[in-house]
PDB file of N, H, CA, C and O in Angstrom:
ATOM      1  N   MET A   1      49.612 109.483  84.743  1.00  0.00           N
ATOM      2  CA  MET A   1      48.563 108.507  84.823  1.00  0.00           C
ATOM      3  C   MET A   1      48.894 107.362  83.852  1.00  0.00           C
ATOM      4  O   MET A   1      48.844 106.190  84.225  1.00  0.00           O
ATOM      5  N   TYR A   2      49.215 107.696  82.668  1.00  0.00           N
ATOM      6  H   TYR A   2      49.257 108.648  82.364  1.00  0.00           H
ATOM      7  CA  TYR A   2      49.499 106.646  81.616  1.00  0.00           C
ATOM      8  C   TYR A   2      50.802 105.903  82.008  1.00  0.00           C
ATOM      9  O   TYR A   2      50.871 104.704  81.737  1.00  0.00           O
ATOM     10  N   ALA A   3      51.765 106.474  82.581  1.00  0.00           N
ATOM     11  H   ALA A   3      51.708 107.447  82.801  1.00  0.00           H
ATOM     12  CA  ALA A   3      52.972 105.788  83.001  1.00  0.00           C
ATOM     13  C   ALA A   3      52.634 104.827  84.092  1.00  0.00           C
ATOM     14  O   ALA A   3      53.090 103.684  84.120  1.00  0.00           O
ATOM     15  N   TRP A   4      51.813 105.324  85.002  1.00  0.00           N
ATOM     16  H   TRP A   4      51.442 106.253  84.979  1.00  0.00           H
ATOM     17  CA  TRP A   4      51.439 104.396  86.125  1.00  0.00           C
ATOM     18  C   TRP A   4      50.721 103.153  85.676  1.00  0.00           C
ATOM     19  O   TRP A   4      50.920 102.044  86.172  1.00  0.00           O
ATOM     20  N   LEU A   5      49.841 103.419  84.669  1.00  0.00           N
ATOM     21  H   LEU A   5      49.679 104.320  84.266  1.00  0.00           H
ATOM     22  CA  LEU A   5      49.194 102.266  84.122  1.00  0.00           C
ATOM     23  C   LEU A   5      50.033 101.385  83.322  1.00  0.00           C
ATOM     24  O   LEU A   5      49.783 100.180  83.354  1.00  0.00           O
ATOM     25  N   PHE A   6      50.991 101.817  82.612  1.00  0.00           N
ATOM     26  H   PHE A   6      51.194 102.796  82.586  1.00  0.00           H
ATOM     27  CA  PHE A   6      52.003 101.123  81.900  1.00  0.00           C
ATOM     28  C   PHE A   6      52.826 100.347  82.764  1.00  0.00           C
ATOM     29  O   PHE A   6      53.199  99.216  82.451  1.00  0.00           O
ATOM     30  N   ARG A   7      53.148 100.939  83.911  1.00  0.00           N
ATOM     31  H   ARG A   7      52.845 101.858  84.165  1.00  0.00           H
ATOM     32  CA  ARG A   7      54.035 100.233  84.885  1.00  0.00           C
ATOM     33  C   ARG A   7      53.238  98.975  85.519  1.00  0.00           C
ATOM     34  O   ARG A   7      53.834  97.941  85.819  1.00  0.00           O
ATOM     35  N   GLN A   8      51.980  99.127  85.683  1.00  0.00           N
ATOM     36  H   GLN A   8      51.496  99.968  85.440  1.00  0.00           H
ATOM     37  CA  GLN A   8      51.154  98.078  86.356  1.00  0.00           C
ATOM     38  C   GLN A   8      50.879  96.873  85.429  1.00  0.00           C
ATOM     39  O   GLN A   8      50.492  95.819  85.933  1.00  0.00           O
ATOM     40  N   LEU A   9      51.053  96.978  84.155  1.00  0.00           N
ATOM     41  H   LEU A   9      51.368  97.835  83.746  1.00  0.00           H
ATOM     42  CA  LEU A   9      50.840  95.953  83.229  1.00  0.00           C
ATOM     43  C   LEU A   9      51.974  94.848  83.515  1.00  0.00           C
ATOM     44  O   LEU A   9      53.125  95.176  83.804  1.00  0.00           O
ATOM     45  N   PRO A  10      51.572  93.570  83.414  1.00  0.00           N
ATOM     46  CA  PRO A  10      52.542  92.576  83.715  1.00  0.00           C
ATOM     47  C   PRO A  10      53.420  92.153  82.361  1.00  0.00           C
ATOM     48  O   PRO A  10      53.013  92.426  81.232  1.00  0.00           O
ATOM     49  N   GLY A  11      54.528  91.534  82.582  1.00  0.00           N
ATOM     50  H   GLY A  11      54.858  91.312  83.500  1.00  0.00           H
ATOM     51  CA  GLY A  11      55.346  91.106  81.525  1.00  0.00           C
ATOM     52  C   GLY A  11      56.438  91.954  81.079  1.00  0.00           C
ATOM     53  O   GLY A  11      56.619  93.054  81.602  1.00  0.00           O
ATOM     54  N   PRO A  12      57.209  91.492  80.106  1.00  0.00           N
ATOM     55  CA  PRO A  12      58.255  92.405  79.481  1.00  0.00           C
ATOM     56  C   PRO A  12      57.720  93.507  78.607  1.00  0.00           C
ATOM     57  O   PRO A  12      56.510  93.625  78.414  1.00  0.00           O
ATOM     58  N   LEU A  13      58.552  94.258  78.116  1.00  0.00           N
ATOM     59  H   LEU A  13      59.535  94.161  78.274  1.00  0.00           H
ATOM     60  CA  LEU A  13      58.198  95.529  77.476  1.00  0.00           C
ATOM     61  C   LEU A  13      57.260  95.247  76.161  1.00  0.00           C
ATOM     62  O   LEU A  13      56.252  95.906  75.907  1.00  0.00           O
ATOM     63  N   TRP A  14      57.693  94.295  75.465  1.00  0.00           N
ATOM     64  H   TRP A  14      58.512  93.760  75.672  1.00  0.00           H
ATOM     65  CA  TRP A  14      56.934  93.880  74.246  1.00  0.00           C
ATOM     66  C   TRP A  14      55.423  93.613  74.592  1.00  0.00           C
ATOM     67  O   TRP A  14      54.491  94.049  73.916  1.00  0.00           O
ATOM     68  N   LEU A  15      55.289  92.836  75.738  1.00  0.00           N
ATOM     69  H   LEU A  15      56.046  92.483  76.287  1.00  0.00           H
ATOM     70  CA  LEU A  15      53.994  92.389  76.130  1.00  0.00           C
ATOM     71  C   LEU A  15      53.110  93.533  76.637  1.00  0.00           C
ATOM     72  O   LEU A  15      51.921  93.638  76.337  1.00  0.00           O
ATOM     73  N   ARG A  16      53.798  94.412  77.454  1.00  0.00           N
ATOM     74  H   ARG A  16      54.764  94.327  77.698  1.00  0.00           H
ATOM     75  CA  ARG A  16      53.130  95.561  77.924  1.00  0.00           C
ATOM     76  C   ARG A  16      52.733  96.512  76.718  1.00  0.00           C
ATOM     77  O   ARG A  16      51.690  97.161  76.800  1.00  0.00           O
ATOM     78  N   ILE A  17      53.463  96.596  75.718  1.00  0.00           N
ATOM     79  H   ILE A  17      54.310  96.068  75.652  1.00  0.00           H
ATOM     80  CA  ILE A  17      53.016  97.346  74.511  1.00  0.00           C
ATOM     81  C   ILE A  17      51.898  96.704  73.861  1.00  0.00           C
ATOM     82  O   ILE A  17      50.997  97.380  73.363  1.00  0.00           O
ATOM     83  N   LEU A  18      51.896  95.352  73.832  1.00  0.00           N
ATOM     84  H   LEU A  18      52.627  94.802  74.236  1.00  0.00           H
ATOM     85  CA  LEU A  18      50.742  94.668  73.185  1.00  0.00           C
ATOM     86  C   LEU A  18      49.520  94.816  74.011  1.00  0.00           C
ATOM     87  O   LEU A  18      48.444  95.038  73.458  1.00  0.00           O
ATOM     88  N   PHE A  19      49.622  94.697  75.411  1.00  0.00           N
ATOM     89  H   PHE A  19      50.497  94.516  75.861  1.00  0.00           H
ATOM     90  CA  PHE A  19      48.434  94.844  76.221  1.00  0.00           C
ATOM     91  C   PHE A  19      47.947  96.290  76.115  1.00  0.00           C
ATOM     92  O   PHE A  19      46.734  96.491  76.177  1.00  0.00           O
ATOM     93  N   SER A  20      48.804  97.325  75.959  1.00  0.00           N
ATOM     94  H   SER A  20      49.789  97.162  75.909  1.00  0.00           H
ATOM     95  CA  SER A  20      48.387  98.688  75.835  1.00  0.00           C
ATOM     96  C   SER A  20      47.552  98.885  74.550  1.00  0.00           C
ATOM     97  O   SER A  20      46.523  99.560  74.558  1.00  0.00           O
ATOM     98  N   ALA A  21      48.030  98.270  73.444  1.00  0.00           N
ATOM     99  H   ALA A  21      48.866  97.721  73.438  1.00  0.00           H
ATOM    100  CA  ALA A  21      47.389  98.369  72.163  1.00  0.00           C
ATOM    101  C   ALA A  21      45.983  97.656  72.268  1.00  0.00           C
ATOM    102  O   ALA A  21      44.982  98.135  71.736  1.00  0.00           O
ATOM    103  N   VAL A  22      45.974  96.571  72.933  1.00  0.00           N
ATOM    104  H   VAL A  22      46.787  96.181  73.366  1.00  0.00           H
ATOM    105  CA  VAL A  22      44.568  95.937  73.034  1.00  0.00           C
ATOM    106  C   VAL A  22      43.604  96.697  73.922  1.00  0.00           C
ATOM    107  O   VAL A  22      42.395  96.710  73.696  1.00  0.00           O
ATOM    108  N   ILE A  23      44.153  97.309  74.909  1.00  0.00           N
ATOM    109  H   ILE A  23      45.136  97.298  75.093  1.00  0.00           H
ATOM    110  CA  ILE A  23      43.292  98.131  75.864  1.00  0.00           C
ATOM    111  C   ILE A  23      42.779  99.334  74.974  1.00  0.00           C
ATOM    112  O   ILE A  23      41.587  99.641  74.998  1.00  0.00           O
ATOM    113  N   LEU A  24      43.585  99.929  74.283  1.00  0.00           N
ATOM    114  H   LEU A  24      44.553  99.679  74.264  1.00  0.00           H
ATOM    115  CA  LEU A  24      43.265 101.153  73.486  1.00  0.00           C
ATOM    116  C   LEU A  24      42.324 100.740  72.464  1.00  0.00           C
ATOM    117  O   LEU A  24      41.329 101.447  72.303  1.00  0.00           O
ATOM    118  N   ALA A  25      42.480  99.718  71.757  1.00  0.00           N
ATOM    119  H   ALA A  25      43.289  99.145  71.888  1.00  0.00           H
ATOM    120  CA  ALA A  25      41.489  99.212  70.718  1.00  0.00           C
ATOM    121  C   ALA A  25      40.222  98.889  71.311  1.00  0.00           C
ATOM    122  O   ALA A  25      39.203  99.145  70.669  1.00  0.00           O
ATOM    123  N   GLY A  26      40.136  98.313  72.554  1.00  0.00           N
ATOM    124  H   GLY A  26      40.964  98.105  73.076  1.00  0.00           H
ATOM    125  CA  GLY A  26      38.939  97.980  73.139  1.00  0.00           C
ATOM    126  C   GLY A  26      38.192  99.295  73.578  1.00  0.00           C
ATOM    127  O   GLY A  26      36.966  99.375  73.495  1.00  0.00           O
ATOM    128  N   ALA A  27      38.924 100.257  74.018  1.00  0.00           N
ATOM    129  H   ALA A  27      39.920 100.192  74.085  1.00  0.00           H
ATOM    130  CA  ALA A  27      38.284 101.519  74.458  1.00  0.00           C
ATOM    131  C   ALA A  27      37.706 102.200  73.315  1.00  0.00           C
ATOM    132  O   ALA A  27      36.635 102.798  73.415  1.00  0.00           O
ATOM    133  N   LEU A  28      38.452 102.130  72.088  1.00  0.00           N
ATOM    134  H   LEU A  28      39.322 101.644  72.006  1.00  0.00           H
ATOM    135  CA  LEU A  28      37.926 102.816  70.943  1.00  0.00           C
ATOM    136  C   LEU A  28      36.774 102.097  70.432  1.00  0.00           C
ATOM    137  O   LEU A  28      35.891 102.778  69.910  1.00  0.00           O
ATOM    138  N   LEU A  29      36.626 100.800  70.493  1.00  0.00           N
ATOM    139  H   LEU A  29      37.343 100.246  70.917  1.00  0.00           H
ATOM    140  CA  LEU A  29      35.579 100.010  70.104  1.00  0.00           C
ATOM    141  C   LEU A  29      34.273 100.298  70.867  1.00  0.00           C
ATOM    142  O   LEU A  29      33.184 100.397  70.301  1.00  0.00           O
ATOM    143  N   VAL A  30      34.462 100.427  72.205  1.00  0.00           N
ATOM    144  H   VAL A  30      35.346 100.347  72.665  1.00  0.00           H
ATOM    145  CA  VAL A  30      33.269 100.743  73.015  1.00  0.00           C
ATOM    146  C   VAL A  30      32.814 102.194  72.769  1.00  0.00           C
ATOM    147  O   VAL A  30      31.624 102.495  72.857  1.00  0.00           O
ATOM    148  N   LEU A  31      33.767 103.090  72.461  1.00  0.00           N
ATOM    149  H   LEU A  31      34.734 102.846  72.389  1.00  0.00           H
ATOM    150  CA  LEU A  31      33.250 104.418  72.198  1.00  0.00           C
ATOM    151  C   LEU A  31      32.452 104.500  70.875  1.00  0.00           C
ATOM    152  O   LEU A  31      31.394 105.123  70.791  1.00  0.00           O
ATOM    153  N   VAL A  32      33.053 103.800  69.798  1.00  0.00           N
ATOM    154  H   VAL A  32      33.913 103.294  69.867  1.00  0.00           H
ATOM    155  CA  VAL A  32      32.389 103.825  68.497  1.00  0.00           C
ATOM    156  C   VAL A  32      31.026 103.029  68.504  1.00  0.00           C
ATOM    157  O   VAL A  32      30.058 103.411  67.846  1.00  0.00           O
ATOM    158  N   ASP A  33      31.016 102.021  69.209  1.00  0.00           N
ATOM    159  H   ASP A  33      31.802 101.711  69.744  1.00  0.00           H
ATOM    160  CA  ASP A  33      29.769 101.143  69.187  1.00  0.00           C
ATOM    161  C   ASP A  33      28.670 101.595  70.197  1.00  0.00           C
ATOM    162  O   ASP A  33      27.481 101.414  69.931  1.00  0.00           O
ATOM    163  N   VAL A  34      29.053 102.154  71.296  1.00  0.00           N
ATOM    164  H   VAL A  34      30.018 102.301  71.512  1.00  0.00           H
ATOM    165  CA  VAL A  34      28.127 102.500  72.413  1.00  0.00           C
ATOM    166  C   VAL A  34      27.951 103.895  72.601  1.00  0.00           C
ATOM    167  O   VAL A  34      26.844 104.419  72.479  1.00  0.00           O
ATOM    168  N   VAL A  35      29.018 104.554  72.901  1.00  0.00           N
ATOM    169  H   VAL A  35      29.918 104.129  73.000  1.00  0.00           H
ATOM    170  CA  VAL A  35      28.966 105.909  73.372  1.00  0.00           C
ATOM    171  C   VAL A  35      28.572 106.958  72.310  1.00  0.00           C
ATOM    172  O   VAL A  35      27.726 107.822  72.538  1.00  0.00           O
ATOM    173  N   PHE A  36      29.218 106.839  71.158  1.00  0.00           N
ATOM    174  H   PHE A  36      29.905 106.137  70.972  1.00  0.00           H
ATOM    175  CA  PHE A  36      28.921 107.853  70.184  1.00  0.00           C
ATOM    176  C   PHE A  36      27.509 107.742  69.567  1.00  0.00           C
ATOM    177  O   PHE A  36      26.947 108.787  69.241  1.00  0.00           O
ATOM    178  N   PRO A  37      26.889 106.542  69.380  1.00  0.00           N
ATOM    179  CA  PRO A  37      25.457 106.533  68.911  1.00  0.00           C
ATOM    180  C   PRO A  37      24.631 106.997  69.965  1.00  0.00           C
ATOM    181  O   PRO A  37      23.653 107.683  69.667  1.00  0.00           O
ATOM    182  N   TRP A  38      24.888 106.710  71.242  1.00  0.00           N
ATOM    183  H   TRP A  38      25.682 106.152  71.484  1.00  0.00           H
ATOM    184  CA  TRP A  38      23.981 107.178  72.278  1.00  0.00           C
ATOM    185  C   TRP A  38      24.071 108.708  72.336  1.00  0.00           C
ATOM    186  O   TRP A  38      23.049 109.379  72.479  1.00  0.00           O
ATOM    187  N   LEU A  39      25.240 109.244  72.230  1.00  0.00           N
ATOM    188  H   LEU A  39      26.071 108.699  72.113  1.00  0.00           H
ATOM    189  CA  LEU A  39      25.377 110.644  72.267  1.00  0.00           C
ATOM    190  C   LEU A  39      24.855 111.400  71.161  1.00  0.00           C
ATOM    191  O   LEU A  39      24.521 112.575  71.310  1.00  0.00           O
ATOM    192  N   ALA A  40      24.756 110.739  69.952  1.00  0.00           N
ATOM    193  H   ALA A  40      25.028 109.784  69.831  1.00  0.00           H
ATOM    194  CA  ALA A  40      24.161 111.273  68.782  1.00  0.00           C
ATOM    195  C   ALA A  40      22.615 111.364  68.933  1.00  0.00           C
ATOM    196  O   ALA A  40      21.991 112.285  68.406  1.00  0.00           O
ATOM    197  N   GLU A  41      21.986 110.350  69.694  1.00  0.00           N
ATOM    198  H   GLU A  41      22.493 109.602  70.123  1.00  0.00           H
ATOM    199  CA  GLU A  41      20.613 110.423  69.854  1.00  0.00           C
ATOM    200  C   GLU A  41      20.203 111.557  70.769  1.00  0.00           C
ATOM    201  O   GLU A  41      19.136 112.144  70.593  1.00  0.00           O
ATOM    202  N   ILE A  42      21.039 111.872  71.745  1.00  0.00           N
ATOM    203  H   ILE A  42      21.906 111.395  71.889  1.00  0.00           H
ATOM    204  CA  ILE A  42      20.788 112.858  72.743  1.00  0.00           C
ATOM    205  C   ILE A  42      20.994 114.396  72.177  1.00  0.00           C
ATOM    206  O   ILE A  42      20.246 115.321  72.495  1.00  0.00           O
ATOM    207  N   THR A  43      22.010 114.514  71.379  1.00  0.00           N
ATOM    208  H   THR A  43      22.618 113.763  71.121  1.00  0.00           H
ATOM    209  CA  THR A  43      22.395 115.869  70.951  1.00  0.00           C
ATOM    210  C   THR A  43      21.652 116.344  69.803  1.00  0.00           C
ATOM    211  O   THR A  43      21.374 117.542  69.754  1.00  0.00           O
ATOM    212  N   HIS A  44      21.288 115.550  68.857  1.00  0.00           N
ATOM    213  H   HIS A  44      21.514 114.577  68.897  1.00  0.00           H
ATOM    214  CA  HIS A  44      20.644 115.883  67.532  1.00  0.00           C
ATOM    215  C   HIS A  44      21.372 117.015  66.792  1.00  0.00           C
ATOM    216  O   HIS A  44      20.754 117.992  66.370  1.00  0.00           O
ATOM    217  N   LEU A  45      22.674 116.869  66.644  1.00  0.00           N
ATOM    218  H   LEU A  45      23.176 116.075  66.986  1.00  0.00           H
ATOM    219  CA  LEU A  45      23.527 117.837  65.977  1.00  0.00           C
ATOM    220  C   LEU A  45      23.230 117.974  64.439  1.00  0.00           C
ATOM    221  O   LEU A  45      23.487 119.009  63.824  1.00  0.00           O
ATOM    222  N   THR A  46      22.697 116.912  63.887  1.00  0.00           N
ATOM    223  H   THR A  46      22.488 116.071  64.386  1.00  0.00           H
ATOM    224  CA  THR A  46      22.351 116.874  62.408  1.00  0.00           C
ATOM    225  C   THR A  46      20.965 117.502  62.086  1.00  0.00           C
ATOM    226  O   THR A  46      20.622 117.700  60.920  1.00  0.00           O
ATOM    227  N   ASP A  47      20.184 117.806  63.143  1.00  0.00           N
ATOM    228  H   ASP A  47      20.462 117.644  64.089  1.00  0.00           H
ATOM    229  CA  ASP A  47      18.824 118.425  62.756  1.00  0.00           C
ATOM    230  C   ASP A  47      18.945 119.809  62.316  1.00  0.00           C
ATOM    231  O   ASP A  47      19.771 120.569  62.823  1.00  0.00           O
ATOM    232  N   SER A  48      18.126 120.167  61.362  1.00  0.00           N
ATOM    233  H   SER A  48      17.456 119.550  60.950  1.00  0.00           H
ATOM    234  CA  SER A  48      18.195 121.472  60.689  1.00  0.00           C
ATOM    235  C   SER A  48      17.070 122.294  61.292  1.00  0.00           C
ATOM    236  O   SER A  48      16.002 121.768  61.607  1.00  0.00           O
ATOM    237  N   THR A  49      17.304 123.537  61.444  1.00  0.00           N
ATOM    238  H   THR A  49      18.171 123.964  61.188  1.00  0.00           H
ATOM    239  CA  THR A  49      16.222 124.467  61.981  1.00  0.00           C
ATOM    240  C   THR A  49      15.577 125.266  60.757  1.00  0.00           C
ATOM    241  O   THR A  49      14.569 125.947  60.946  1.00  0.00           O
ATOM    242  N   VAL A  50      16.153 125.174  59.546  1.00  0.00           N
ATOM    243  H   VAL A  50      16.972 124.621  59.392  1.00  0.00           H
ATOM    244  CA  VAL A  50      15.638 125.811  58.508  1.00  0.00           C
ATOM    245  C   VAL A  50      14.569 124.909  57.748  1.00  0.00           C
ATOM    246  O   VAL A  50      14.888 123.761  57.436  1.00  0.00           O
ATOM    247  N   GLY A  51      13.465 125.344  57.482  1.00  0.00           N
ATOM    248  H   GLY A  51      13.206 126.276  57.735  1.00  0.00           H
ATOM    249  CA  GLY A  51      12.410 124.444  56.989  1.00  0.00           C
ATOM    250  C   GLY A  51      12.126 124.599  55.531  1.00  0.00           C
ATOM    251  O   GLY A  51      11.264 123.904  54.993  1.00  0.00           O
TER     252      GLY A  51
END
């Protein structure tokens, strides 16, 4: 799958590597800013059951 995605990116090798890095950074940013806080609200992993 990653090879197919890499082949679909336009430009020479250095530009495809740059695009890949930007896409990866964007995906990580979305995960850290949106998905992980939302997941933390749902799961409550830090709640303690000992009173």
